[in-house]
C-alpha positions, 0 to 999 in steps of 0.5 A: 909772396917778397921775391927779393927776400933772401931764401936762406932768411925764411930757414928756420921761420915759423910758419902759420895757416891762414887761421894763426894756427902754428905749422911748424919751423921752415926747413927748406926752400926751394928755387924755380929752376927757371927763375931762382925765385924761392917758389916752395917751402919745406915746413917741418911739422913737428920734433916726428913729422915729416916735412909739408911742402907749402907755395911761397906765393901767395904767402906772405912774411908777416913779422917775421912769420911765413903766413899760408893762406890754407887751412892746417889740415889741407897743408899737412896733406900735401903730397910727401916728396921728402927733403933735400932733393929737387922737386921735379916738374910732376911733383910741383905739378901734384903740388900746384893741383894739391892747393887748387893753385892756377898752372897759368904758363907764362906766355910764349917768347916771341919767335925770334931766329937767333941762329940765322945767317945772313945771306948775300942778299941780306945788308 
């Protein structure tokens, strides 16, 4: 998904599954704690229904609607964590597993010793 889109502009948009079936309306957008990039959307699946969490990557914003590349049944069966609260790393892991998404971790950052003080033998 485009990472330059303002997450507030997603709220209220319609969401559709891979076959074009309407899932519902985007209720909330959840940002990655480390990067601030939109990572998950909570989709209100019906008037008296619950919110289903969907990954924003690999979803696409097409003509003002969110196209989610999964079947409607899988989306509606996603773990329900309630909206309006922070997603814990464990909850995110459950969602990644539910959707069968790859959980490759980013490469480790280079080992740098930023806290070391220069000694008398270093110039």
